C-alpha positions in Angstrom: -0.1 0.1 0.0 1.6 3.4 -0.9 0.4 6.6 0.6 2.4 8.8 -1.9 1.2 11.3 -3.0 -0.8 11.7 0.3 -4.6 11.0 -0.5 -6.8 14.2 -0.2 -10.6 13.2 0.6 -13.3 15.8 0.2 -16.9 16.0 1.2 -19.5 19.0 0.8 -18.2 20.4 4.3 -15.0 18.4 4.9 -11.5 17.9 3.8 -9.4 15.1 5.3 -5.7 16.0 4.3 -2.4 15.1 5.9 -1.6 16.9 9.1 0.9 19.6 9.2 3.1 21.3 11.9 0.6 24.4 11.5 -2.2 22.3 12.7 -0.5 21.6 16.3 -2.7 24.2 18.0 -5.9 22.5 16.5 -4.8 19.1 17.5 -3.4 20.3 20.9 -7.0 21.6 21.5 -8.7 18.4 20.6 -6.2 16.0 22.3 -6.1 17.9 25.4 -9.9 17.4 26.1 -10.3 14.9 28.7 -14.0 14.6 27.2 -12.7 13.9 23.7 -10.2 11.4 25.0 -12.3 9.8 27.6 -12.7 6.6 25.6 -9.2 6.9 23.6 -6.7 4.9 25.3 -3.9 7.2 24.9 -2.4 10.1 27.3 -3.9 13.5 27.0 -1.7 16.3 25.2 -0.3 18.7 28.1 1.4 20.8 25.5 1.2 22.1 21.7 4.6 20.1 21.5 2.9 16.9 22.4 0.2 17.4 19.7 3.5 18.4 17.3 5.0 15.1 18.3 1.9 13.2 17.3 1.3 14.9 13.9 4.9 14.0 13.3 4.5 10.2 14.4 1.2 10.0 12.2 2.9 11.4 9.3 5.9 8.9 9.7 3.9 6.0 9.8 2.2 7.4 6.5 5.7 8.1 4.8 6.5 4.4 5.8 3.2 3.1 4.1 2.3 1.4 7.5 -0.9 3.5 8.4 -2.6 6.5 7.3 -4.2 9.4 9.5 -6.1 12.7 8.0 -6.9 15.8 9.9 -10.5 16.7 9.5 -10.6 20.1 8.2 -13.7 22.4 8.5 -13.7 23.6 4.9 -15.0 27.0 5.8 -12.4 27.9 8.3 -9.4 25.6 7.5 -9.5 24.6 11.2 -8.6 21.0 11.8 -11.5 19.8 13.9 -10.8 15.9 14.0 -8.7 13.2 12.9 -9.9 9.9 11.0 -7.8 7.2 9.9 -6.8 3.3 9.1 -4.8 3.0 12.5 -4.0 -0.9 11.8 -3.8 -2.0 8.4 -3.5 -6.0 7.6 -2.8 -6.1 4.0 -2.5 -9.8 3.6 -6.0 -9.9 4.9 -7.4 -7.0 2.9 -8.6 -5.4 6.3 -8.2 -2.3 8.3 -9.4 -0.9 11.6 -10.5 2.8 11.3 -10.3 5.3 14.2 -11.4 8.5 14.8 -11.6 11.6 17.0 -13.5 14.8 16.9 -13.5 18.0 18.9 -16.1 18.5 21.3 -17.5 21.9 19.8 -18.5 19.7 16.3 -20.0 16.7 17.9 -23.7 15.9 17.4 -23.7 18.0 13.8 -23.3 15.0 11.6 -19.6 15.7 10.8 -18.1 12.4 12.0 -20.7 10.4 10.0 -20.0 12.5 7.0 -16.0 12.0 7.3 -16.6 8.3 8.2 -18.5 7.3 5.2 -15.9 9.0 2.8 -13.0 7.6 4.3 -14.6 4.0 4.3 -15.5 4.7 0.6 -11.7 5.5 0.1 -10.6 2.4 1.8 -13.0 0.2 -0.2 -12.4 1.9 -3.6 -8.7 3.1 -3.6 -7.0 0.9 -1.1 -9.1 -2.3 -2.0 -9.9 -3.4 1.5 -12.3 -6.4 1.8 -13.5 -5.4 5.4 -13.0 -2.4 7.7 -13.4 -2.8 11.4 -13.9 -0.2 14.2 -13.1 -1.2 17.9 -14.8 1.0 20.8 -14.8 0.9 24.4 -18.1 -0.6 25.5 -19.3 2.4 27.4 -18.8 4.6 24.5 -22.4 4.6 23.3 -22.1 7.7 20.9 -19.3 5.8 18.7 -21.2 2.6 18.7 -24.4 4.5 18.0 -22.3 6.0 14.9 -21.0 3.1 13.8 -24.4 1.4 13.5 -25.7 4.3 11.9 -23.2 4.1 9.0 -23.7 0.3 8.2 -21.5 -1.5 10.7 -22.4 -4.4 12.4 -21.1 -5.7 15.7 -18.8 -8.6 15.4 -17.7 -9.4 19.0 -17.8 -8.1 22.5 -14.5 -8.7 24.5 -14.7 -8.5 28.3 -11.8 -6.7 30.1 -9.7 -7.2 26.8 -7.5 -3.8 27.5 -6.2 -2.2 30.5 -5.8 1.3 30.3 -5.8 4.2 33.2 -5.6 1.2 36.0 -9.0 -0.3 34.6 -9.4 -3.2 32.5 -12.0 -2.3 29.9 -14.5 -3.9 27.5 -14.5 -3.4 23.9 -17.1 -3.8 21.1 -15.9 -4.8 17.9 -17.6 -3.7 14.5 -17.2 -4.6 10.9 -18.4 -4.0 7.3 -17.5 -6.0 4.4 -17.1 -4.3 1.1 -20.1 -6.1 -0.1 -22.2 -5.0 2.4 -21.0 -1.4 1.7 -21.9 -2.0 -2.0 -25.5 -2.7 -0.6 -25.5 0.4 1.2 -24.2 2.7 -1.5 -21.2 3.5 0.3 -18.9 2.5 -2.6 -19.0 1.4 -6.0 
């Protein structure tokens, strides 16, 4: 899988693009918000330097064709309001895990649904994935609802399968096959 040139995905309101150092402030605002990060098992960003390090890390992964993350840009302002990407790609199985985060001020506006559907379309049509999975903390009802509303189905429920922040957590695994995405009109 090659991520050069870096794929650009656009919708009516959004542009999914490669993050740059100039996006550090926007990424920091999102990644330092405990509510946004509540179900994401990663440490909070404490400084803009932390956000800059994250941007450089995700770009290194895509430069090495290992995984890819896009910044979700609100076209009207150029502001980065979230991230979305294929965070775990299994090329030999034509399968990838999708992950995402959205700044709190942008919740419940249909933005993540728009970004998710466009990114899935790209994954199925351009990266030729056979299936896409998403793994959510079992308490993250909003994310589970988003996945179900965009056509994902629950594949598994794992009890205490990961340890984070001194707690064992449950996770729900969702999936979608390309054949299902075709049925839902997500891709061609």
